[in-house]
C-alpha positions in Angstrom: 0.1 0.4 0.5 1.4 3.2 -0.9 1.8 5.7 2.0 1.8 9.3 1.8 4.3 11.6 3.6 3.1 13.0 7.4 3.8 16.3 8.0 6.4 16.2 10.8 4.6 18.2 13.5 1.5 15.7 13.0 1.3 12.9 16.0 -2.3 12.0 15.9 -3.1 13.4 19.5 -4.5 17.0 17.9 -7.6 14.4 17.0 -11.3 15.1 19.0 -11.0 12.4 21.7 -13.9 10.8 20.7 -12.5 9.6 17.4 -9.5 8.7 19.4 -12.0 6.6 21.2 -13.1 4.5 18.5 -9.4 3.8 17.1 -8.9 2.2 20.2 -10.2 -0.7 18.4 -7.3 -1.2 16.5 -3.5 -2.9 17.4 -1.7 0.3 18.5 0.8 1.1 15.7 -2.2 1.3 13.5 -4.2 3.6 15.2 -1.0 5.8 15.6 -1.2 5.4 11.5 -4.6 6.0 11.1 -4.9 9.0 13.0 -1.9 10.7 11.4 -3.8 10.5 8.0 -7.1 11.8 9.4 -5.2 14.8 11.1 -3.9 14.9 7.5 -7.1 15.3 6.1 -8.5 17.9 8.4 -5.2 20.0 7.8 -6.1 20.1 4.0 -9.6 19.8 3.5 -10.3 23.6 2.7 -7.3 24.3 1.1 -5.9 21.2 -0.8 -8.9 19.0 -0.8 -7.5 16.8 -3.4 -4.4 15.8 -1.2 -6.9 15.6 1.6 -8.8 13.6 -0.6 -5.8 11.3 -1.5 -5.0 10.7 2.7 -8.8 10.1 3.3 -8.2 7.3 1.0 -5.2 6.0 3.1 -7.0 6.0 6.5 -10.4 3.8 4.4 -7.8 1.5 3.4 -6.5 0.9 7.0 -9.7 1.4 9.0 -12.5 0.6 6.8 -14.4 -0.4 9.6 -14.0 2.5 12.0 -17.1 5.3 11.6 -15.2 8.2 12.2 -12.8 7.2 9.1 -16.0 7.0 6.7 -16.9 10.0 8.2 -13.4 11.7 7.2 -13.7 9.5 4.1 -17.4 11.0 3.1 -15.7 14.3 3.9 -13.2 14.4 1.7 -15.0 13.1 -1.4 -17.5 15.8 -1.1 -14.5 18.6 -0.5 -13.7 17.3 -4.4 -17.3 16.6 -5.6 -17.0 13.0 -5.8 -21.1 13.2 -4.0 -21.7 9.7 -5.3 -18.8 8.8 -3.1 -19.5 10.8 -0.1 -22.9 9.8 0.1 -22.3 6.3 0.5 -19.3 7.1 2.9 -21.8 9.1 4.9 -24.7 6.3 4.4 -21.8 4.0 5.9 -20.6 5.7 8.7 -25.0 6.7 9.8 -25.4 3.0 9.8 -22.3 2.1 12.3 -23.6 4.6 14.2 -27.0 4.8 14.5 -26.4 9.5 14.8 -28.5 11.8 12.6 -25.6 14.5 12.7 -25.3 13.6 8.9 -28.2 14.1 7.7 -27.8 17.4 6.0 -24.7 16.7 3.8 -26.2 13.4 2.9 -28.8 15.4 1.7 -26.8 18.2 0.1 -25.3 15.7 -1.5 -28.8 14.4 -3.4 -28.3 18.1 -4.6 -24.8 17.7 -6.1 -26.1 14.8 -7.9 -28.8 16.7 -9.4 -31.7 15.5 -7.4 -33.2 18.5 -5.3 -36.2 16.6 -4.8 -34.7 14.1 -2.7 -32.7 17.0 -0.6 -36.0 18.3 -0.1 -38.3 15.5 1.0 -34.9 14.3 3.4 -35.8 18.1 4.6 -39.0 16.5 6.0 -38.1 13.5 7.5 -38.3 12.6 11.1 -34.2 12.6 11.5 -34.2 16.3 11.1 -36.0 16.4 14.3 -33.3 14.2 15.9 -30.5 17.2 15.1 -29.2 19.9 16.9 -29.5 23.7 16.3 -26.4 23.6 14.2 -27.9 20.6 12.1 -31.4 21.8 11.5 -30.1 25.2 10.4 -28.0 23.5 8.1 -30.8 21.1 7.1 -33.0 24.4 6.5 -30.0 26.1 4.2 -29.6 22.7 2.2 -33.4 22.7 1.9 -33.4 26.3 0.3 -30.8 25.7 -1.8 -32.9 22.5 -3.5 -35.6 25.1 -3.8 -33.4 27.2 -5.9 -32.2 24.3 -7.9 -35.7 23.5 -8.6 -36.5 27.2 -9.6 -38.1 28.1 -6.9 -36.3 31.2 -5.9 -39.7 32.6 -3.4 -39.9 29.3 -1.8 -36.2 29.5 -0.9 -36.7 32.8 0.3 -39.4 31.8 2.7 -37.9 28.4 3.5 -34.6 30.5 5.0 -37.0 32.4 6.9 -36.4 31.2 10.8 -36.2 32.3 14.3 -32.8 31.6 13.8 -32.3 34.2 11.0 -34.5 36.9 12.7 -32.2 36.2 16.1 -29.9 38.9 17.4 -27.9 36.2 18.6 -24.2 35.5 16.6 -23.7 32.0 16.9 -21.7 29.6 14.5 -24.0 29.3 11.9 -25.6 33.2 12.0 -23.0 34.5 9.2 -24.1 31.9 6.4 -27.6 31.9 7.1 -27.8 35.2 6.9 -26.1 35.4 3.7 -28.1 32.9 2.2 -30.9 34.6 3.0 -29.4 37.8 1.1 -28.2 35.7 -1.7 -31.7 34.8 -1.8 -33.6 37.7 -1.7 -31.0 39.4 -4.4 -32.2 36.1 -6.8 -36.1 37.4 -6.8 -34.9 41.2 -7.1 -35.3 42.2 -3.8 -31.7 44.1 -3.4 -32.4 46.7 -0.8 -32.9 43.8 1.6 -30.3 41.9 0.3 -28.0 44.8 0.8 -29.2 44.6 4.0 -28.6 41.3 4.7 -25.3 41.0 3.3 -24.4 43.6 5.8 -26.1 41.6 8.5 -24.0 38.2 7.6 -20.1 40.5 7.4 -21.2 41.9 10.8 -21.5 38.0 12.3 -19.0 36.9 10.1 -16.0 37.1 12.3 -14.0 33.8 10.5 -14.4 35.4 6.9 -16.6 32.3 6.1 -18.6 34.5 3.5 -17.8 36.9 0.7 -20.1 39.4 2.2 -17.8 42.6 2.0 -17.6 41.9 -1.7 -20.7 41.1 -2.2 -21.9 44.3 -0.6 -19.3 46.5 -2.6 -20.7 45.1 -5.5 -24.3 46.2 -4.9 -22.7 49.3 -4.2 -20.8 50.1 -7.2 -17.6 49.8 -5.0 -14.9 48.5 -7.8 -11.2 47.3 -6.3 -8.2 47.9 -8.1 -5.9 45.0 -7.3 -2.4 46.4 -5.9 -0.3 44.2 -8.7 -2.1 45.6 -11.2 -2.0 49.3 -10.3 1.5 49.0 -10.2 2.1 46.9 -13.6 0.1 49.7 -15.0 2.3 52.3 -14.0 5.6 50.6 -14.9 3.9 50.2 -18.8 3.2 53.7 -18.3 7.3 54.6 -17.3 7.9 52.5 -20.2 5.9 54.2 -22.4 7.5 57.9 -21.5 10.7 56.3 -21.3 10.2 55.5 -24.9 8.7 59.3 -25.7 11.9 60.6 -24.3 13.8 58.3 -26.1 12.5 59.1 -29.5 12.6 63.5 -28.6 16.3 62.9 -27.9 16.9 61.0 -31.2 15.2 63.6 -33.2 16.9 66.2 -31.3 
């Protein structure tokens, strides 16, 4: 089996205690190897999804009967838009644990596979009531996305209207929920309201999860000039001036 290089600072101890508990079912050396690969998946998932996927495949070959490994493999496949594979891994993890926390991302895989009707049906299943608040908000976001996929933008707006959206309390999901609502409003032509909600999303977005600031600027007609491009233009202008000066000197 081909192994991938592990960053020197990775020990495997970085994992959540529940994941480490699951890995205790494996022989010690194998558990350590799997743990390090899982840490690499988490480390690379956002910025280098293809690499994260490669590490997830290694972990999966080593320990396919560990629920956390199947879940990590699902998210890695999801990150590279392999939605069928991701859905299979999420279903496997769910069967192993009996937990429902993966239900929203499973529904989003259905959207990725071009089946928004299935995703919307999942939003109405009893499993949703077993989700925590974050999971229920995520399910609402997926359902609104499914409505938009189906050409029902007004229904998407209504789907996102909820106590969580109306709340002034800032939660981990607040920025994304407000952003999705603003984007849905914009699609149905309610530009002033959309601008207001993009501003609210930006206010809640402490971690830079959205591009709400760019969307606000776009609505306000603000155009950003890349500093590097500006320098290049100045350099080119300087070259033109020098060339013109040279021509003048040659004529003299």
